[in-house]
C-alpha positions as CSV (number, residue, x, y, z in Angstrom):
1,C,213.3,150.2,136.1
2,E,216.3,148.0,136.7
3,N,218.1,150.6,138.9
4,C,214.9,151.2,140.9
5,R,214.4,147.4,141.5
6,A,218.0,147.0,142.5
7,I,217.7,149.8,145.0
8,I,214.4,148.4,146.4
9,D,216.1,145.0,147.0
10,G,219.3,146.4,148.5
11,T,221.5,145.2,145.6
12,A,222.4,148.2,144.1
13,L,226.4,148.7,144.0
14,D,226.3,152.2,143.6
15,V,224.1,153.1,146.6
16,L,226.1,152.9,149.8
17,E,224.9,153.4,153.3
18,I,227.4,154.5,156.0
19,D,226.7,154.4,159.7
20,A,228.3,157.5,161.1
21,A,228.0,156.2,164.5
22,S,230.5,153.5,163.6
23,N,232.6,155.3,161.3
24,R,233.0,158.6,162.6
25,G,236.7,159.2,162.6
26,I,239.1,161.0,160.3
27,D,240.5,157.8,158.9
28,E,237.1,156.4,158.0
29,I,236.3,159.8,156.3
30,R,239.8,159.7,154.5
31,A,238.8,156.2,153.1
32,L,235.5,157.5,151.8
33,R,237.1,160.6,150.2
34,D,239.3,158.1,148.2
35,A,236.5,156.0,147.3
36,V,234.5,158.7,146.1
37,K,236.8,159.3,143.0
38,F,235.9,156.1,141.4
39,A,233.0,156.3,138.9
40,P,229.7,154.3,139.3
41,S,229.5,150.9,137.9
42,A,226.0,150.5,136.8
43,M,223.9,153.6,137.6
44,R,224.4,157.3,136.3
45,M,225.1,158.4,139.8
46,K,226.8,157.0,142.9
47,V,224.9,158.0,146.2
48,Y,226.4,157.7,149.6
49,I,223.8,157.6,152.4
50,I,225.5,158.8,155.7
51,D,223.3,157.6,158.5
52,E,223.3,159.5,161.9
53,A,225.7,162.2,160.4
54,H,225.7,164.2,163.5
55,M,227.9,161.4,165.0
56,L,230.9,162.4,162.9
57,T,233.9,163.7,165.0
58,K,234.9,167.3,164.6
59,E,238.1,166.0,162.7
60,G,236.0,163.7,160.5
61,A,233.5,166.6,159.5
62,N,236.6,168.6,158.8
63,A,238.0,166.0,156.5
64,F,234.5,165.5,154.9
65,L,234.0,169.3,154.2
66,R,236.6,169.3,151.4
67,T,234.8,166.7,149.4
68,L,231.2,168.4,150.0
69,E,232.8,171.6,148.7
70,E,234.0,170.1,145.6
71,P,232.2,166.6,144.9
72,P,232.8,164.6,142.0
73,P,230.1,165.1,139.2
74,H,229.0,161.5,139.5
75,A,228.5,161.6,143.5
76,V,225.6,162.6,145.6
77,F,225.9,162.6,149.5
78,I,222.8,162.2,151.7
79,L,223.3,163.1,155.2
80,A,220.5,161.6,157.5
81,T,220.2,162.9,161.0
82,T,217.7,163.4,163.8
83,E,219.9,166.2,165.1
84,P,220.8,168.5,162.4
85,E,221.7,171.2,164.8
86,R,224.8,169.1,166.0
87,L,226.2,169.4,162.4
88,P,228.8,172.1,161.7
89,V,227.6,175.2,160.2
90,T,230.1,174.8,157.5
91,I,228.3,171.5,156.4
92,L,225.0,172.8,156.7
93,S,225.5,175.6,154.5
94,R,226.7,173.5,151.8
95,C,223.5,171.0,151.9
96,Q,220.0,171.1,150.8
97,R,217.7,170.4,153.6
98,Y,214.5,168.2,153.7
99,A,212.6,167.7,156.9
100,F,210.6,164.7,157.3
101,R,207.4,165.2,159.1
102,R,205.6,162.8,161.5
103,I,203.0,160.4,159.8
104,A,199.4,161.1,160.7
105,I,197.8,158.6,163.0
106,P,195.0,157.9,160.5
107,V,197.6,157.5,157.9
108,M,199.7,154.9,159.9
109,I,196.5,153.0,160.7
110,A,195.4,152.7,157.4
111,R,198.6,151.5,156.1
112,M,199.0,149.0,158.8
113,R,195.7,147.6,158.2
114,E,196.3,147.0,154.6
115,I,199.5,145.0,155.6
116,A,197.9,143.2,158.3
117,I,195.1,142.0,155.6
118,A,197.8,141.2,153.0
119,E,199.9,139.2,155.7
120,G,196.9,137.5,157.3
121,I,197.3,139.2,160.6
122,A,194.0,139.2,162.6
123,I,194.3,142.6,164.4
124,D,191.2,145.3,165.3
125,D,191.4,148.9,164.8
126,P,191.8,149.8,168.5
127,A,195.0,147.8,168.6
128,L,196.3,149.2,165.3
129,A,195.6,152.8,167.0
130,A,197.5,151.6,170.0
131,I,200.5,150.8,167.8
132,A,200.2,154.0,166.0
133,Y,200.3,156.3,169.2
134,R,203.4,154.4,170.5
135,A,205.1,154.9,167.1
136,D,204.8,158.6,167.5
137,G,204.7,159.2,163.8
138,G,207.4,157.0,162.6
139,L,205.9,154.3,160.2
140,R,209.0,152.0,160.4
141,D,208.7,151.6,164.2
142,A,204.9,151.0,163.8
143,L,205.5,148.1,161.4
144,T,208.1,146.7,163.6
145,M,205.8,146.8,166.3
146,L,203.1,145.2,164.1
147,E,205.3,142.3,163.2
148,Q,206.2,141.9,167.0
149,A,202.6,141.8,168.0
150,A,201.9,139.3,165.3
151,S,204.5,136.9,166.4
152,F,203.6,137.6,170.1
153,A,199.9,136.8,169.3
154,G,200.9,133.7,167.3
155,A,201.9,132.1,170.5
156,T,198.5,132.8,172.3
157,G,196.3,132.8,169.1
158,G,193.3,134.7,168.5
159,T,192.8,138.3,167.4
160,I,195.2,141.0,168.5
161,D,193.4,143.7,170.4
162,P,194.7,146.5,172.8
163,R,195.2,144.1,175.5
164,T,197.5,141.9,173.6
165,I,199.5,145.2,172.7
166,E,199.9,146.1,176.5
167,L,201.0,142.6,177.1
168,A,203.7,142.8,174.4
169,F,205.0,146.4,174.9
170,G,203.7,147.4,178.2
171,A,200.9,149.8,179.3
172,A,201.0,153.2,177.8
173,G,198.4,154.6,180.2
174,R,196.2,156.0,177.6
175,E,193.0,154.2,178.9
176,Q,193.9,155.0,182.4
177,A,194.3,158.9,181.3
178,A,190.8,158.8,179.5
179,A,189.4,157.3,182.8
180,L,191.3,160.0,184.9
181,L,189.8,162.9,182.5
182,D,186.2,161.6,182.8
183,A,186.8,161.7,186.8
184,V,188.4,164.9,186.7
185,L,185.7,166.6,184.7
186,A,183.2,165.2,186.8
187,R,185.0,166.5,190.0
188,D,184.9,162.9,191.5
189,A,187.8,162.9,193.9
190,A,187.3,159.4,194.9
191,A,187.2,158.4,191.3
192,V,190.5,160.3,190.6
193,L,192.4,158.4,193.4
194,T,191.0,155.0,192.3
195,V,192.2,155.2,188.9
196,I,195.8,156.2,190.0
197,E,195.6,153.4,192.3
198,Q,194.7,151.0,189.6
199,A,197.2,152.5,187.5
200,S,199.8,152.0,190.0
201,D,199.0,148.4,190.6
202,A,199.0,147.5,186.9
203,G,202.7,148.8,187.1
204,I,202.1,152.1,184.8
205,D,204.8,154.5,185.2
206,L,202.9,157.6,186.8
207,V,205.1,160.1,185.0
208,T,204.0,158.4,181.7
209,L,200.5,158.5,183.0
210,T,200.9,162.4,183.7
211,R,202.2,163.1,180.4
212,A,199.1,161.2,178.9
213,L,196.6,163.1,180.9
214,V,198.2,166.3,179.6
215,G,197.8,165.0,176.1
216,E,194.1,164.5,176.9
217,F,193.7,168.1,178.2
218,R,195.6,169.3,175.0
219,N,193.3,167.4,172.8
220,L,190.3,169.3,174.6
221,L,192.0,172.6,174.0
222,V,192.5,171.9,170.4
223,A,189.0,170.7,169.9
224,R,187.5,173.9,171.4
225,I,189.6,176.1,169.1
226,D,189.5,173.9,165.7
227,P,188.5,170.3,165.9
228,A,189.9,169.6,162.3
229,L,193.4,169.8,163.8
230,L,192.9,166.7,165.8
231,A,192.4,164.6,162.7
232,R,196.0,164.3,162.3
233,D,197.1,163.3,165.7
234,L,194.3,161.2,166.9
235,A,192.5,157.9,165.8
236,P,188.8,159.0,164.4
237,E,187.1,157.6,167.6
238,D,189.5,159.5,169.8
239,A,189.0,162.8,167.7
240,Q,185.5,162.5,168.0
241,R,185.4,161.9,171.7
242,A,187.5,165.0,172.3
243,A,185.2,167.0,170.1
244,E,182.1,166.0,172.0
245,L,183.7,166.7,175.4
246,A,185.3,169.9,174.7
247,P,182.3,172.3,174.5
248,G,181.3,171.2,177.9
249,V,184.6,172.3,179.5
250,P,185.5,176.2,179.7
251,Q,188.7,176.9,178.1
252,A,190.0,178.7,181.2
253,R,189.6,175.4,183.2
254,I,191.5,173.6,180.5
255,I,194.4,175.9,180.4
256,R,194.5,175.8,184.2
257,A,194.5,171.7,184.1
258,L,197.4,172.0,181.5
259,R,199.4,174.5,183.9
260,V,198.8,172.3,187.0
261,L,199.8,169.1,185.6
262,S,202.9,170.4,183.8
263,E,204.1,171.7,187.1
264,A,203.5,168.2,188.7
265,L,205.1,166.6,185.8
266,S,208.3,169.0,186.2
267,L,208.5,167.9,189.9
268,A,208.0,164.3,189.2
269,R,210.9,164.5,186.6
270,N,213.3,166.5,189.1
271,G,213.3,163.8,191.9
272,G,209.7,164.2,193.4
273,N,207.3,161.4,194.0
274,P,205.3,161.0,190.8
275,R,202.2,159.5,192.5
276,L,202.1,162.3,195.2
277,E,202.6,165.1,192.5
278,L,199.8,163.5,190.4
279,E,197.4,163.1,193.0
280,T,198.2,166.6,194.6
281,A,197.9,168.4,191.2
282,L,194.3,166.6,190.6
283,M,193.2,167.3,194.0
284,R,193.8,171.0,193.4
285,F,192.1,171.0,190.3
286,V,189.0,169.0,191.4
287,S,188.8,171.1,194.5
288,A,189.3,174.4,192.8
289,R,186.3,175.9,194.7
290,E,188.2,175.5,197.8
291,D,191.5,176.9,196.4
292,S,192.1,180.4,197.5
293,T,195.1,181.2,195.3
294,L,194.9,184.0,192.8
295,E,195.3,181.7,189.9
296,A,192.4,179.5,191.0
297,I,190.1,182.6,191.6
298,A,191.1,183.8,188.2
299,A,190.3,180.5,186.5
300,R,186.9,180.5,188.1
301,V,186.1,184.0,187.2
302,A,187.2,183.2,183.7
303,A,185.1,180.1,183.5
304,L,181.9,182.0,184.9
305,E,182.6,184.7,182.2
306,E,182.7,182.2,179.3
307,T,179.6,180.1,180.6
308,G,177.7,183.3,181.3
309,V,176.6,181.7,184.8
């Protein structure tokens, strides 16, 4: 309909978006309260979208409360926020709450592929997956990165691949985390240190790499319990790889890796040396047979019981 087209085109006079981060004080809210009294000019309802609603000051929120309690019959307020817990309880109690979920990785890849074909952007599926992982469930962010990658590749020419994505946005460490996982599962200490050295030389943040490796082990744990759960969080080829690796790794060993790496990540964040913490954690895990702590012994016993050896 005509109203729908106007909303999509951004020309609807009765749909108003207000940035609460810039209009957060009591004076701005009073001006809004006065404007609400006027009837819509073309549509049946007048819609106010208040973005970053949690940024309202305490005084501004209190001034807005009266309008929410007794809104004009022609007005609808949409309070958009990523931090609803920061809104006053008095406002939350007068709102209907709709939580937006993260978009599944395969859905994002399919949508970006569709747009890339329509726009004539040459990009392969691994590059689309790299963008989707970086967007972390936000399609708007993914489409922005797709546009930026297309502009970046336009200067160099050729098809956009994962290497192009790394050059445009920096290395995310997923490839190195996968290589680390293979080295750790093979108990190859030399390979572990080599991958960390290469990642460091490539300028990859080692805290980011540790976090990516935690994600790899988490995927193994989920794959052992229910591989179907990975379909939402991973690209199809990554989900298949986790499902193939998981049966060969005892669950107790995966849980211990998650615990050891989480400790290393916490220490690195709190002022430790990220490289040293990662190397130490992985050496503890690779050399588990030489680790005499109760935790390591318990993990070895659990693994033996699980495999029946």
